[in-house]
C-alpha positions as CSV (number, residue, x, y, z in Angstrom):
1,M,17.6,33.6,-3.8
2,L,17.0,37.0,-6.7
3,H,14.7,39.7,-5.5
4,G,13.5,42.1,-8.2
5,N,12.0,45.4,-8.7
6,D,9.3,43.3,-10.5
7,S,8.5,40.1,-10.8
8,F,11.3,39.1,-12.9
9,P,15.3,40.8,-11.0
10,T,16.6,43.2,-13.4
11,L,21.0,43.0,-13.9
12,L,23.4,45.4,-15.3
13,I,25.7,43.5,-17.4
14,M,29.4,44.8,-18.0
15,N,31.1,43.2,-20.3
16,H,34.9,43.5,-21.4
17,I,35.4,40.5,-24.2
18,E,38.9,40.5,-25.9
19,S,37.1,38.9,-29.6
20,G,34.4,41.4,-29.3
21,S,32.5,39.1,-31.5
22,V,29.7,38.1,-28.8
23,D,26.7,39.7,-29.1
24,L,25.7,39.1,-25.7
25,L,23.2,41.8,-26.1
26,S,20.6,39.9,-28.3
27,N,21.7,36.6,-27.1
28,L,21.0,37.2,-24.0
29,N,17.4,38.5,-24.9
30,E,16.6,36.3,-26.4
31,D,17.6,32.8,-24.2
32,F,16.1,34.2,-20.9
33,T,12.5,35.8,-20.4
34,S,13.4,35.4,-16.2
35,G,14.9,38.1,-15.7
36,N,15.9,42.3,-17.1
37,F,19.5,43.2,-18.6
38,K,21.2,46.2,-19.5
39,F,24.1,47.0,-20.5
40,N,27.1,49.1,-20.1
41,S,30.7,49.9,-20.2
42,P,32.9,48.3,-17.9
43,E,33.5,51.6,-15.1
44,D,37.3,51.1,-15.3
45,D,37.8,50.1,-11.3
46,F,35.6,47.1,-11.9
47,F,39.5,45.8,-14.2
48,S,41.9,46.0,-11.0
49,P,42.0,42.7,-9.2
50,V,39.5,42.1,-6.9
51,D,41.7,39.5,-4.8
52,S,44.2,42.9,-4.2
53,L,41.3,44.8,-2.2
54,E,41.5,44.0,1.2
55,N,37.8,42.5,1.0
56,P,37.1,41.4,-2.0
57,A,33.6,40.4,-1.8
58,S,32.5,43.7,0.0
59,G,35.6,45.8,-1.9
60,R,33.4,47.9,-4.4
61,M,29.9,48.2,-2.0
62,K,29.7,52.1,-2.4
63,L,30.1,51.8,-6.7
64,V,28.2,48.8,-7.1
65,R,25.0,50.5,-5.1
66,A,25.5,53.9,-7.1
67,L,25.6,51.8,-10.9
68,G,22.6,50.8,-9.0
69,D,20.9,53.1,-8.5
70,E,21.8,54.5,-11.9
71,F,20.5,52.1,-14.3
72,D,17.8,51.0,-11.6
73,A,19.4,47.3,-10.9
74,D,19.3,44.4,-8.7
75,Y,21.8,42.9,-10.0
76,V,25.5,44.0,-11.2
77,L,27.3,41.7,-13.5
78,F,30.8,41.9,-14.6
79,N,32.1,39.5,-17.0
80,Q,35.5,39.0,-18.2
81,I,36.4,37.0,-21.7
82,I,40.0,36.2,-22.4
83,D,41.5,34.8,-25.9
84,D,44.1,32.9,-24.2
85,S,45.9,30.7,-27.6
86,A,43.4,27.6,-28.0
87,R,41.9,29.0,-24.6
88,F,40.0,31.7,-23.4
89,L,39.4,32.1,-19.8
90,L,35.9,33.2,-17.8
91,E,36.2,35.6,-15.3
92,G,32.3,36.7,-14.1
93,Q,31.1,38.2,-11.0
94,M,28.0,38.9,-9.1
95,Y,27.1,42.1,-7.0
96,N,24.3,42.7,-4.8
97,T,23.4,46.8,-5.3
98,R,21.1,46.9,-2.3
99,S,24.3,45.2,0.0
100,G,26.9,46.5,-2.3
101,G,28.2,42.7,-1.9
102,M,29.9,39.8,-3.9
103,V,27.2,37.4,-3.9
104,R,29.0,34.9,-6.0
105,R,32.5,34.6,-8.8
106,R,33.0,32.5,-11.9
107,I,36.6,31.2,-13.0
108,L,36.7,28.7,-15.9
109,D,39.8,28.2,-18.3
110,V,38.2,26.3,-20.5
111,T,39.3,24.6,-24.5
112,N,38.4,26.6,-26.8
113,Y,35.3,24.9,-28.3
114,Y,32.5,26.7,-31.7
115,K,30.3,29.4,-29.6
116,G,32.2,28.1,-26.8
117,Q,32.2,32.0,-25.4
118,M,28.5,32.6,-25.9
119,N,27.5,28.8,-24.6
120,E,29.5,29.8,-21.3
121,M,28.1,32.7,-21.0
122,R,24.4,30.9,-21.3
123,L,25.6,28.5,-17.9
124,W,27.0,31.0,-16.6
125,V,23.8,33.6,-16.5
126,G,22.0,30.6,-16.7
127,D,23.6,29.2,-13.3
128,V,22.9,32.8,-12.1
129,L,19.2,33.2,-12.7
130,N,18.6,29.0,-11.9
131,A,16.9,29.5,-15.6
132,M,19.8,26.4,-17.1
133,N,19.5,25.1,-20.1
134,K,20.1,21.3,-20.7
135,D,21.1,21.7,-24.6
136,W,24.0,24.0,-23.2
137,V,25.7,21.8,-21.1
138,E,24.9,18.8,-23.5
139,Y,26.5,20.7,-26.0
140,R,29.3,22.1,-24.5
141,E,30.3,17.9,-23.3
142,M,29.7,16.9,-26.9
143,I,33.0,19.1,-28.0
144,L,34.8,19.5,-25.0
145,F,34.7,15.2,-23.7
146,P,35.3,12.9,-26.0
147,D,34.6,8.6,-25.5
148,P,37.3,8.2,-23.0
149,E,37.3,5.0,-24.9
150,T,38.4,6.7,-28.0
151,I,41.6,9.1,-25.9
152,V,43.9,7.4,-26.6
153,H,46.8,9.1,-24.0
154,D,50.5,9.3,-24.6
155,K,52.0,8.6,-21.8
156,T,50.3,6.8,-19.1
157,P,50.8,5.5,-14.7
158,A,51.4,2.1,-16.4
159,G,54.2,3.1,-19.2
160,A,55.0,4.8,-15.8
161,M,55.6,1.6,-13.8
162,A,56.9,-0.5,-16.4
163,R,60.0,1.8,-16.9
164,S,60.4,1.4,-14.0
165,L,60.6,-1.7,-13.5
166,T,63.0,-2.2,-16.6
167,V,65.4,0.8,-15.3
168,P,64.6,2.1,-11.7
169,G,64.3,6.1,-11.7
170,W,63.4,5.7,-16.1
171,G,59.9,5.8,-15.1
172,Q,60.0,8.9,-12.8
173,A,61.9,11.0,-16.0
174,Y,59.3,9.1,-18.5
175,S,57.3,11.5,-15.9
176,G,59.1,14.8,-16.0
177,K,60.9,14.5,-12.1
178,N,63.8,14.4,-12.7
179,R,64.7,14.4,-9.3
180,S,63.1,11.6,-8.6
181,A,64.1,9.7,-11.2
182,I,67.9,10.5,-10.8
183,A,67.7,9.8,-6.5
184,W,65.8,6.6,-7.6
185,F,68.8,5.6,-9.4
186,G,71.3,6.7,-7.4
187,L,69.7,5.1,-4.8
188,E,69.8,1.0,-6.7
189,S,73.2,1.9,-8.1
190,S,74.7,3.0,-5.3
191,L,72.8,-0.7,-3.8
192,A,74.7,-2.7,-7.2
193,A,77.5,-1.8,-6.0
194,T,77.5,-3.0,-2.9
195,I,76.2,-5.8,-3.7
196,L,79.5,-6.3,-6.2
197,A,81.7,-5.7,-3.6
198,F,80.0,-7.8,-1.3
199,Y,81.0,-10.5,-3.9
200,S,84.4,-9.4,-4.0
201,E,85.3,-10.3,-0.3
202,Y,82.6,-13.1,-0.2
203,D,84.5,-15.0,-3.5
204,R,88.1,-13.9,-2.1
205,S,87.3,-15.4,1.0
206,K,86.0,-18.4,-0.7
207,K,89.8,-18.2,-2.5
208,V,91.8,-18.3,1.2
209,F,88.9,-20.5,2.6
210,N,90.8,-23.3,0.0
211,E,94.3,-22.1,-0.3
212,N,94.2,-22.9,3.6
213,T,92.8,-26.0,2.7
214,L,95.6,-27.5,1.7
215,L,97.6,-25.9,2.8
216,Y,96.6,-27.3,6.3
217,E,96.0,-30.2,4.8
218,A,99.9,-30.8,3.5
219,S,101.9,-29.2,6.6
220,S,104.0,-31.7,8.6
221,E,104.4,-29.5,11.1
222,Q,102.4,-28.9,14.1
223,Y,102.5,-25.1,14.5
224,E,101.1,-25.3,10.3
225,F,98.1,-26.9,11.0
226,D,96.9,-24.7,14.5
227,Y,98.2,-21.8,11.5
228,Y,95.9,-23.1,8.2
229,R,93.4,-24.2,10.8
230,T,92.9,-20.7,11.9
231,E,93.0,-18.6,8.4
232,G,90.6,-21.6,7.2
233,E,88.0,-21.1,9.9
234,K,88.6,-16.6,9.9
235,A,87.9,-16.4,5.2
236,W,85.1,-19.6,6.2
237,Q,83.7,-17.1,9.0
238,R,84.5,-14.2,6.7
239,H,82.9,-15.8,3.6
240,K,79.6,-16.4,5.7
241,D,79.3,-13.2,6.6
242,Y,79.4,-11.6,3.0
243,N,77.4,-13.8,1.6
244,N,75.2,-12.9,4.5
245,Y,75.3,-9.1,3.1
246,M,75.0,-9.9,-0.3
247,I,71.7,-11.5,0.2
248,Y,69.9,-8.7,2.9
249,T,71.1,-6.5,1.1
250,A,69.7,-8.4,-2.3
251,A,66.6,-8.4,-0.7
252,T,66.8,-5.1,0.4
253,A,67.5,-3.4,-3.8
254,G,64.8,-6.3,-4.6
255,T,61.8,-3.9,-2.1
256,F,63.7,-0.7,-2.9
257,W,63.1,-2.0,-6.6
258,I,59.6,-2.6,-6.2
259,V,58.7,0.1,-4.1
260,N,60.4,2.2,-7.4
261,S,58.0,0.9,-9.5
262,I,54.9,1.8,-7.4
263,H,56.2,4.4,-6.5
264,A,56.2,5.8,-10.5
265,Y,53.3,4.4,-11.4
266,I,51.8,7.0,-8.6
267,V,53.0,10.0,-9.6
268,G,53.3,9.6,-13.4
269,P,52.0,11.6,-15.7
270,R,47.3,11.0,-15.6
271,P,45.2,12.0,-18.4
272,K,42.9,15.0,-17.7
273,K,39.1,14.1,-16.1
274,D,37.7,17.7,-16.3
275,I,37.9,20.2,-19.5
276,L,37.0,22.9,-16.8
277,Q,40.4,24.3,-15.2
278,K,40.6,26.8,-13.0
279,W,43.1,29.3,-13.6
280,D,44.9,32.2,-11.3
281,V,43.0,34.4,-10.1
282,I,45.1,37.2,-10.6
283,P,44.5,38.4,-14.6
284,P,46.5,38.4,-16.8
285,E,49.5,40.5,-17.9
286,K,48.6,41.7,-21.0
287,F,44.9,42.5,-19.2
288,Q,46.9,44.6,-16.6
289,E,47.5,46.9,-19.1
290,E,44.6,47.5,-20.8
């Protein structure tokens, strides 16, 4: 619950806006009737990363209380908007001047849309004052959240899965998972090489068996019968063994092939469903240097 000295709470708003194109004073006074706004330049202490303090929530207690006394304010709102190419970063910190502690914080990384900085500031202050205007929310959604049916994604999980069904590891490489791609391709390659080696032994054993069978049938001495029969039986056993080895290895390779394609789907590229993404709470270098 917000408290206030009068009917409405008094908020001391301190902004750091890189573009300098947002007229918060006039806009906030027009948009909200449930708060009294005072504006002042941010104190230098607010520019140090709040998370670097030993206790971020109460690390600026003395300063906040002093500002509350000086400006007769119930709350202090420190806002910073940092332009970053096609996006902008917004961080809002709300402090209670009675306790001096931070009671609310908002961190936002959003695509830079038309009049977006002012609109996001409205949404932040509206959330603080519990005075949200649905038009602001709809305006953001209209621009930032296209109809999902019309979105065409360059890469999809299904595309990754189809590629790995064709060539093991291709789907992972398609998704940028190069180490995983190498591992899967190496595994399937080694299994394929093993199958070929078993087939070579299987084929050789079959030929040896056939040769000993012919020699056995052409023999006239008992010791030759015994020798070629023994060698033929050994070759036949090897023939059966390598046949089984091929079957088991092929089954393993097939199973891993399917698992590989499922894995490619799981780690495949996903479209962003939420455009509002949190960003690192440590301000960018260009802001720290200011």
